[in-house]
Backbone as JSON Lines, residues from 0, in Angstrom:
{"i":0,"aa":"X","n":[0.76,-0.95,0.33],"ca":[-0.39,-0.29,-0.01],"c":[0.96,1.26,-0.04]}
{"i":1,"aa":"X","n":[0.91,1.92,-1.29],"ca":[1.06,3.17,-0.95],"c":[1.04,4.26,0.23]}
{"i":2,"aa":"X","n":[2.25,4.78,0.48],"ca":[2.13,5.63,1.87],"c":[1.56,7.21,1.06]}
{"i":3,"aa":"X","n":[0.95,8.22,2.1],"ca":[0.42,9.14,1.26],"c":[1.7,10.23,1.25]}
{"i":4,"aa":"X","n":[1.67,10.82,0.82],"ca":[3.07,11.86,0.33],"c":[3.62,12.6,1.56]}
{"i":5,"aa":"X","n":[2.72,12.64,2.42],"ca":[3.28,13.4,4.01],"c":[4.05,12.31,4.84]}
{"i":6,"aa":"X","n":[3.56,11.47,4.27],"ca":[4.85,10.12,5.5],"c":[5.93,10.22,4.5]}
{"i":7,"aa":"X","n":[5.9,9.85,3.08],"ca":[6.82,9.75,2.43],"c":[7.84,10.94,2.87]}
{"i":8,"aa":"X","n":[7.53,12.02,2.95],"ca":[8.11,13.59,3.21],"c":[9.08,13.41,4.66]}
{"i":9,"aa":"X","n":[8.05,12.91,5.54],"ca":[8.84,12.29,6.91],"c":[9.73,11.57,6.89]}
{"i":10,"aa":"X","n":[9.29,10.58,6.15],"ca":[10.79,9.35,6.03],"c":[12.03,10.43,5.31]}
{"i":11,"aa":"X","n":[11.55,11.36,4.21],"ca":[12.93,11.95,3.49],"c":[13.41,12.81,4.74]}
{"i":12,"aa":"X","n":[12.82,13.24,5.53],"ca":[13.57,14.44,6.35],"c":[14.07,13.52,7.5]}
{"i":13,"aa":"X","n":[14.04,12.4,7.87],"ca":[14.27,11.41,8.57],"c":[13.79,11.79,10.11]}
{"i":14,"aa":"X","n":[12.48,12.05,9.84],"ca":[11.71,12.05,11.6],"c":[11.2,11.2,11.38]}
{"i":15,"aa":"X","n":[10.4,10.49,10.22],"ca":[9.99,9.19,10.58],"c":[10.86,8.1,9.69]}
{"i":16,"aa":"X","n":[10.83,6.88,9.79],"ca":[11.51,5.49,9.07],"c":[10.75,4.28,8.92]}
{"i":17,"aa":"X","n":[11.39,4.16,7.41],"ca":[10.15,2.77,6.72],"c":[10.77,2.03,7.94]}
{"i":18,"aa":"X","n":[9.22,1.14,7.93],"ca":[9.44,-0.35,8.77],"c":[8.98,-1.46,7.95]}
{"i":19,"aa":"X","n":[9.32,-2.57,8.32],"ca":[8.94,-3.9,7.8],"c":[7.5,-3.97,8.53]}
{"i":20,"aa":"X","n":[6.25,-4.28,8.09],"ca":[5.68,-4.47,9.05],"c":[5.31,-5.75,9.95]}
{"i":21,"aa":"X","n":[4.96,-5.4,11.11],"ca":[4.99,-6.33,11.87],"c":[3.66,-7.22,12.05]}
{"i":22,"aa":"X","n":[3.67,-8.56,11.43],"ca":[2.1,-8.92,11.37],"c":[1.06,-9.0,13.26]}
{"i":23,"aa":"X","n":[-0.06,-8.64,12.76],"ca":[-0.71,-8.66,13.84],"c":[-0.6,-7.34,14.74]}
{"i":24,"aa":"X","n":[0.26,-6.08,14.4],"ca":[0.51,-5.17,15.26],"c":[-0.81,-4.19,15.34]}
{"i":25,"aa":"X","n":[-1.38,-4.04,14.09],"ca":[-2.06,-3.1,13.65],"c":[-3.26,-3.68,14.81]}
{"i":26,"aa":"X","n":[-3.67,-4.6,14.45],"ca":[-4.88,-5.26,15.41],"c":[-4.56,-5.27,16.76]}
{"i":27,"aa":"X","n":[-3.49,-5.61,17.56],"ca":[-2.99,-5.3,18.59],"c":[-3.21,-4.03,19.44]}
{"i":28,"aa":"X","n":[-2.62,-2.77,18.32],"ca":[-3.25,-1.42,18.95],"c":[-4.16,-1.15,19.09]}
{"i":29,"aa":"X","n":[-5.0,-1.65,18.19],"ca":[-6.43,-1.41,17.94],"c":[-6.74,-1.93,19.08]}
{"i":30,"aa":"X","n":[-7.01,-3.38,19.65],"ca":[-7.37,-4.05,20.37],"c":[-6.86,-3.13,21.67]}
{"i":31,"aa":"X","n":[-5.82,-3.04,21.81],"ca":[-5.34,-2.03,23.01],"c":[-5.64,-0.81,23.3]}
{"i":32,"aa":"X","n":[-6.35,-0.1,22.37],"ca":[-6.74,1.2,22.31],"c":[-8.42,0.88,23.12]}
{"i":33,"aa":"X","n":[-9.02,0.18,22.29],"ca":[-10.42,-0.55,22.63],"c":[-10.34,-0.66,24.21]}
{"i":34,"aa":"X","n":[-9.24,-1.68,24.58],"ca":[-9.25,-1.97,26.15],"c":[-9.17,-0.43,26.75]}
{"i":35,"aa":"X","n":[-8.45,0.4,26.5],"ca":[-8.13,1.14,27.24],"c":[-9.7,2.01,27.87]}
{"i":36,"aa":"X","n":[-10.39,2.44,26.69],"ca":[-11.45,2.84,25.97],"c":[-12.96,2.22,27.35]}
{"i":37,"aa":"X","n":[-12.69,1.16,27.23],"ca":[-13.42,-0.16,27.91],"c":[-13.28,0.47,29.53]}
{"i":38,"aa":"X","n":[-11.97,0.38,29.78],"ca":[-11.74,0.48,31.28],"c":[-12.03,2.1,31.79]}
{"i":39,"aa":"X","n":[-11.84,3.05,30.6],"ca":[-12.05,4.29,30.99],"c":[-13.34,4.17,31.19]}
{"i":40,"aa":"X","n":[-14.46,3.63,30.5],"ca":[-15.84,3.96,30.41],"c":[-16.16,3.39,31.27]}
{"i":41,"aa":"X","n":[-15.78,2.37,31.97],"ca":[-16.12,1.52,33.3],"c":[-15.63,2.43,34.71]}
{"i":42,"aa":"X","n":[-14.96,3.27,34.74],"ca":[-14.12,4.18,36.07],"c":[-15.34,5.05,36.16]}
{"i":43,"aa":"X","n":[-14.92,5.21,37.67],"ca":[-15.96,6.54,38.49],"c":[-15.61,7.79,37.6]}
{"i":44,"aa":"X","n":[-16.55,8.18,37.19],"ca":[-16.27,9.1,36.44],"c":[-15.54,10.39,37.23]}
{"i":45,"aa":"X","n":[-15.32,10.09,38.5],"ca":[-15.18,11.17,39.61],"c":[-13.5,10.92,39.33]}
{"i":46,"aa":"X","n":[-13.55,9.83,38.96],"ca":[-11.56,9.36,38.96],"c":[-11.06,10.51,37.57]}
{"i":47,"aa":"X","n":[-10.94,11.72,36.95],"ca":[-11.06,12.85,36.24],"c":[-9.38,11.93,35.59]}
{"i":48,"aa":"X","n":[-8.49,12.05,36.36],"ca":[-7.11,11.93,35.84],"c":[-6.73,10.58,35.58]}
{"i":49,"aa":"X","n":[-7.32,9.42,35.88],"ca":[-7.58,8.16,35.67],"c":[-8.09,8.09,34.51]}
{"i":50,"aa":"X","n":[-9.34,8.57,34.13],"ca":[-10.04,8.37,32.78],"c":[-9.13,9.5,31.6]}
{"i":51,"aa":"X","n":[-8.98,10.44,31.94],"ca":[-8.08,11.3,30.86],"c":[-6.7,10.28,30.35]}
{"i":52,"aa":"X","n":[-6.13,9.96,31.44],"ca":[-4.84,8.99,31.3],"c":[-5.14,7.99,30.37]}
{"i":53,"aa":"X","n":[-6.25,7.09,30.67],"ca":[-6.53,5.87,30.16],"c":[-6.88,6.46,28.42]}
{"i":54,"aa":"X","n":[-7.73,7.48,28.65],"ca":[-7.93,7.59,27.21],"c":[-7.01,8.09,26.33]}
{"i":55,"aa":"X","n":[-6.24,9.03,27.11],"ca":[-4.91,9.61,26.08],"c":[-3.93,8.38,25.66]}
{"i":56,"aa":"X","n":[-3.83,7.3,26.5],"ca":[-2.68,6.59,26.31],"c":[-3.7,5.65,25.69]}
{"i":57,"aa":"X","n":[-4.73,5.43,25.09],"ca":[-5.83,5.06,24.38],"c":[-5.78,5.55,22.82]}
{"i":58,"aa":"X","n":[-5.65,6.68,22.71],"ca":[-5.73,7.72,21.43],"c":[-4.09,7.39,20.78]}
{"i":59,"aa":"X","n":[-3.17,6.89,21.73],"ca":[-2.05,7.08,21.35],"c":[-1.55,5.63,20.76]}
{"i":60,"aa":"X","n":[-2.45,4.68,21.62],"ca":[-2.39,3.62,20.76],"c":[-3.29,3.39,19.22]}
{"i":61,"aa":"X","n":[-4.22,4.25,19.14],"ca":[-4.65,4.22,17.76],"c":[-3.68,5.07,16.98]}
{"i":62,"aa":"X","n":[-2.65,5.69,17.25],"ca":[-1.7,6.68,16.42],"c":[-0.74,5.76,16.35]}
{"i":63,"aa":"X","n":[-0.15,4.6,17.14],"ca":[0.48,3.7,16.65],"c":[0.13,2.62,15.88]}
{"i":64,"aa":"X","n":[-1.3,2.35,15.79],"ca":[-1.99,1.55,14.8],"c":[-1.47,2.44,13.22]}
{"i":65,"aa":"X","n":[-1.88,3.69,13.16],"ca":[-1.8,4.42,11.68],"c":[-0.41,4.15,11.47]}
{"i":66,"aa":"X","n":[0.5,4.41,12.26],"ca":[1.58,4.67,11.52],"c":[2.04,3.01,11.35]}
{"i":67,"aa":"X","n":[1.96,1.85,11.92],"ca":[2.37,0.49,11.39],"c":[1.41,0.39,10.43]}
{"i":68,"aa":"X","n":[0.02,0.86,10.03],"ca":[-0.17,0.73,8.79],"c":[0.25,1.48,7.54]}
{"i":69,"aa":"X","n":[0.89,3.01,8.09],"ca":[1.7,3.15,6.77],"c":[3.36,2.5,6.95]}
{"i":70,"aa":"X","n":[3.5,1.74,7.82],"ca":[4.64,0.86,7.85],"c":[6.11,2.04,8.0]}
{"i":71,"aa":"X","n":[5.55,2.91,8.94],"ca":[6.62,3.99,9.71],"c":[6.73,4.09,11.17]}
{"i":72,"aa":"X","n":[7.96,4.54,11.72],"ca":[7.89,4.66,12.83],"c":[8.71,6.24,13.26]}
{"i":73,"aa":"X","n":[8.49,6.47,14.53],"ca":[9.17,7.82,14.64],"c":[10.81,7.83,15.05]}
{"i":74,"aa":"X","n":[11.07,8.89,15.06],"ca":[12.77,8.84,14.76],"c":[12.79,9.92,16.2]}
{"i":75,"aa":"X","n":[13.78,10.84,15.35],"ca":[14.2,11.9,16.52],"c":[12.77,12.99,17.08]}
{"i":76,"aa":"X","n":[12.1,13.12,16.01],"ca":[10.77,14.05,15.93],"c":[9.86,13.78,17.44]}
{"i":77,"aa":"X","n":[9.82,11.94,17.75],"ca":[8.91,11.88,18.72],"c":[7.63,11.39,18.42]}
{"i":78,"aa":"X","n":[7.08,11.28,19.7],"ca":[5.54,11.16,19.73],"c":[4.63,12.4,19.41]}
{"i":79,"aa":"X","n":[5.43,13.89,19.63],"ca":[4.54,15.05,19.29],"c":[4.39,15.02,17.27]}
{"i":80,"aa":"X","n":[5.18,14.7,16.64],"ca":[5.04,14.91,15.0],"c":[3.86,13.28,14.73]}
{"i":81,"aa":"X","n":[4.24,12.3,15.51],"ca":[3.48,11.09,15.21],"c":[1.87,11.39,15.59]}
{"i":82,"aa":"X","n":[1.42,12.2,16.59],"ca":[0.03,12.42,16.9],"c":[-0.49,13.52,16.04]}
{"i":83,"aa":"X","n":[0.34,14.65,15.65],"ca":[0.09,15.43,14.58],"c":[-0.35,14.81,13.34]}
{"i":84,"aa":"X","n":[0.88,13.97,13.07],"ca":[0.33,13.43,11.75],"c":[-0.24,12.58,11.47]}
{"i":85,"aa":"X","n":[-0.63,11.68,12.48],"ca":[-1.7,10.65,12.32],"c":[-3.09,11.29,12.81]}
{"i":86,"aa":"X","n":[-3.51,12.51,13.85],"ca":[-4.62,13.14,13.71],"c":[-5.14,14.07,12.61]}
{"i":87,"aa":"X","n":[-4.35,14.21,11.78],"ca":[-4.21,14.75,10.26],"c":[-5.28,13.75,9.42]}
{"i":88,"aa":"X","n":[-4.28,12.67,9.06],"ca":[-4.82,11.64,8.52],"c":[-6.15,11.18,9.29]}
{"i":89,"aa":"X","n":[-6.6,11.07,10.33],"ca":[-8.06,11.02,10.83],"c":[-8.78,11.89,10.44]}
{"i":90,"aa":"X","n":[-8.35,13.0,10.23],"ca":[-9.58,13.76,9.8],"c":[-10.26,14.58,11.66]}
{"i":91,"aa":"X","n":[-8.77,14.75,12.3],"ca":[-9.33,15.47,13.32],"c":[-9.53,16.73,13.57]}
{"i":92,"aa":"X","n":[-10.72,17.12,13.72],"ca":[-10.95,18.8,13.55],"c":[-10.02,19.56,14.32]}
{"i":93,"aa":"X","n":[-10.16,21.19,14.08],"ca":[-9.25,21.85,14.58],"c":[-9.36,22.01,16.09]}
{"i":94,"aa":"X","n":[-10.54,21.77,16.74],"ca":[-10.46,21.98,18.29],"c":[-10.36,20.65,18.65]}
{"i":95,"aa":"X","n":[-10.36,19.56,18.26],"ca":[-9.97,18.44,18.82],"c":[-8.69,18.13,19.01]}
{"i":96,"aa":"X","n":[-7.82,18.48,17.66],"ca":[-6.39,18.88,17.46],"c":[-5.62,19.56,18.66]}
{"i":97,"aa":"X","n":[-6.1,20.94,18.49],"ca":[-5.99,21.32,19.69],"c":[-5.9,21.03,21.12]}
{"i":98,"aa":"X","n":[-6.86,20.18,21.74],"ca":[-6.98,19.68,22.65],"c":[-6.08,18.49,22.66]}
{"i":99,"aa":"X","n":[-5.85,17.36,21.79],"ca":[-5.05,16.51,21.53],"c":[-3.55,16.96,22.24]}
{"i":100,"aa":"X","n":[-3.48,17.96,21.17],"ca":[-1.87,18.55,21.31],"c":[-1.68,18.9,22.67]}
{"i":101,"aa":"X","n":[-2.61,19.84,23.51],"ca":[-2.49,20.36,24.82],"c":[-2.26,18.78,25.69]}
{"i":102,"aa":"X","n":[-3.03,17.74,25.29],"ca":[-3.15,16.85,26.4],"c":[-1.55,15.87,26.42]}
{"i":103,"aa":"X","n":[-1.4,15.78,25.15],"ca":[0.22,15.28,24.87],"c":[1.04,16.49,25.43]}
{"i":104,"aa":"X","n":[1.06,17.22,25.51],"ca":[2.11,18.45,26.53],"c":[1.99,17.99,27.79]}
{"i":105,"aa":"X","n":[0.67,18.04,28.13],"ca":[0.37,17.71,29.51],"c":[0.74,16.89,30.61]}
{"i":106,"aa":"X","n":[0.54,15.7,29.1],"ca":[1.0,14.2,29.29],"c":[2.43,14.04,29.83]}
{"i":107,"aa":"X","n":[3.0,14.38,28.61],"ca":[4.68,13.73,28.49],"c":[5.1,15.08,29.14]}
{"i":108,"aa":"X","n":[4.82,16.31,29.32],"ca":[5.25,17.56,29.9],"c":[5.65,17.8,31.65]}
{"i":109,"aa":"X","n":[4.47,16.88,32.1],"ca":[4.24,17.07,33.48],"c":[4.98,15.29,34.14]}
{"i":110,"aa":"X","n":[4.5,14.57,33.52],"ca":[4.26,13.47,33.93],"c":[5.46,12.25,34.46]}
{"i":111,"aa":"X","n":[6.42,13.0,33.47],"ca":[7.63,12.66,33.62],"c":[8.44,12.88,34.42]}
{"i":112,"aa":"X","n":[8.4,14.16,34.71],"ca":[9.42,15.42,35.71],"c":[8.41,15.94,37.13]}
{"i":113,"aa":"X","n":[7.05,15.88,36.88],"ca":[6.52,16.23,38.06],"c":[5.37,15.59,38.21]}
{"i":114,"aa":"X","n":[4.34,15.84,39.18],"ca":[3.2,15.37,39.88],"c":[2.21,15.72,38.4]}
{"i":115,"aa":"X","n":[1.35,14.94,37.96],"ca":[0.01,15.48,37.09],"c":[-0.54,16.47,37.56]}
{"i":116,"aa":"X","n":[-0.9,17.46,36.78],"ca":[-1.76,18.69,37.18],"c":[-3.19,17.72,37.34]}
{"i":117,"aa":"X","n":[-3.89,18.85,38.11],"ca":[-5.19,18.29,38.45],"c":[-6.02,18.7,36.85]}
{"i":118,"aa":"X","n":[-6.88,17.31,36.72],"ca":[-7.69,17.15,35.2],"c":[-9.73,17.78,35.52]}
{"i":119,"aa":"X","n":[-9.9,18.65,34.87],"ca":[-11.71,18.22,35.24],"c":[-12.02,17.33,34.59]}
{"i":120,"aa":"X","n":[-13.1,16.95,34.94],"ca":[-14.26,16.37,34.53],"c":[-14.2,16.87,33.04]}
{"i":121,"aa":"X","n":[-14.5,17.5,32.69],"ca":[-14.58,18.22,31.26],"c":[-13.87,17.6,30.59]}
{"i":122,"aa":"X","n":[-12.46,17.81,30.89],"ca":[-11.28,17.87,30.14],"c":[-10.85,15.89,30.02]}
{"i":123,"aa":"X","n":[-11.4,15.27,31.07],"ca":[-11.57,13.84,31.23],"c":[-12.27,13.04,30.01]}
{"i":124,"aa":"X","n":[-13.48,13.94,30.23],"ca":[-14.75,13.78,29.3],"c":[-14.37,13.87,27.9]}
{"i":125,"aa":"X","n":[-13.74,14.86,27.26],"ca":[-13.58,15.28,26.02],"c":[-12.3,14.27,25.38]}
{"i":126,"aa":"X","n":[-11.32,13.86,26.51],"ca":[-10.39,12.93,26.04],"c":[-10.98,11.74,25.32]}
{"i":127,"aa":"X","n":[-11.74,11.55,26.47],"ca":[-12.49,9.57,26.47],"c":[-13.66,9.77,25.02]}
{"i":128,"aa":"X","n":[-14.14,10.98,24.63],"ca":[-14.98,11.23,23.66],"c":[-14.4,11.19,22.18]}
{"i":129,"aa":"X","n":[-13.01,11.94,22.55],"ca":[-12.3,11.63,21.15],"c":[-11.59,10.18,21.09]}
{"i":130,"aa":"X","n":[-11.24,9.36,21.7],"ca":[-10.72,8.08,21.78],"c":[-11.8,7.37,21.12]}
{"i":131,"aa":"X","n":[-13.12,7.79,21.94],"ca":[-14.36,7.02,21.04],"c":[-14.92,7.32,20.04]}
{"i":132,"aa":"X","n":[-14.21,8.29,19.21],"ca":[-15.13,8.95,17.9],"c":[-14.18,8.17,16.92]}
{"i":133,"aa":"X","n":[-12.69,8.54,17.37],"ca":[-11.68,8.12,15.95],"c":[-10.58,6.58,16.32]}
{"i":134,"aa":"X","n":[-11.16,6.15,17.16],"ca":[-11.28,4.33,17.13],"c":[-11.8,4.05,15.97]}
{"i":135,"aa":"X","n":[-12.8,3.9,15.68],"ca":[-13.33,3.56,14.25],"c":[-12.96,3.77,13.26]}
{"i":136,"aa":"X","n":[-12.68,5.34,13.16],"ca":[-11.88,5.75,12.24],"c":[-10.91,4.66,11.6]}
{"i":137,"aa":"X","n":[-9.93,4.92,12.94],"ca":[-8.66,4.12,12.83],"c":[-9.05,2.26,11.99]}
{"i":138,"aa":"X","n":[-10.2,2.15,12.81],"ca":[-10.34,0.94,12.19],"c":[-11.15,0.98,10.43]}
{"i":139,"aa":"X","n":[-11.26,1.8,10.24],"ca":[-11.97,2.06,8.97],"c":[-10.66,1.88,7.98]}
{"i":140,"aa":"X","n":[-9.95,2.98,8.55],"ca":[-8.74,3.38,7.74],"c":[-7.65,2.29,7.5]}
{"i":141,"aa":"X","n":[-7.63,1.41,8.71],"ca":[-6.62,0.56,8.31],"c":[-7.43,-0.94,7.83]}
{"i":142,"aa":"X","n":[-8.56,-1.16,7.98],"ca":[-9.42,-2.45,7.38],"c":[-9.13,-2.76,8.15]}
{"i":143,"aa":"X","n":[-8.91,-2.77,9.72],"ca":[-8.94,-3.6,10.81],"c":[-10.09,-3.86,11.73]}
{"i":144,"aa":"X","n":[-10.51,-5.13,11.51],"ca":[-11.66,-5.11,12.34],"c":[-11.68,-5.19,13.72]}
């Protein structure tokens, strides 16, 4: 399957690297994303941080699935560029895109160096709704049930 030009350009600039597909990886990533979503759905909604974190991690599994579908992995650019590129491929709207970018910065900019700041119920619900909306889009894009 040919990659979109945007992915080819990221390979040329060495932000991504071309890889051989790993059998079952796409289905595995999407299964993990669905499990994160199911677990987040089952949590007490008052556990904002936990719902948010599970939904964010689920969305990143969607990102990984799409990268695998296009047979690429990140290099020096890392997760941020991967999230941006895949979100665009999935057709994420501008407000959702801004939220995902902020969620990523919040997740990576704080959780590895300091305590995670408080997450509101609305933020947790938004991240979960983004995962719920784009998980089926990723299934369709990748042709994975």
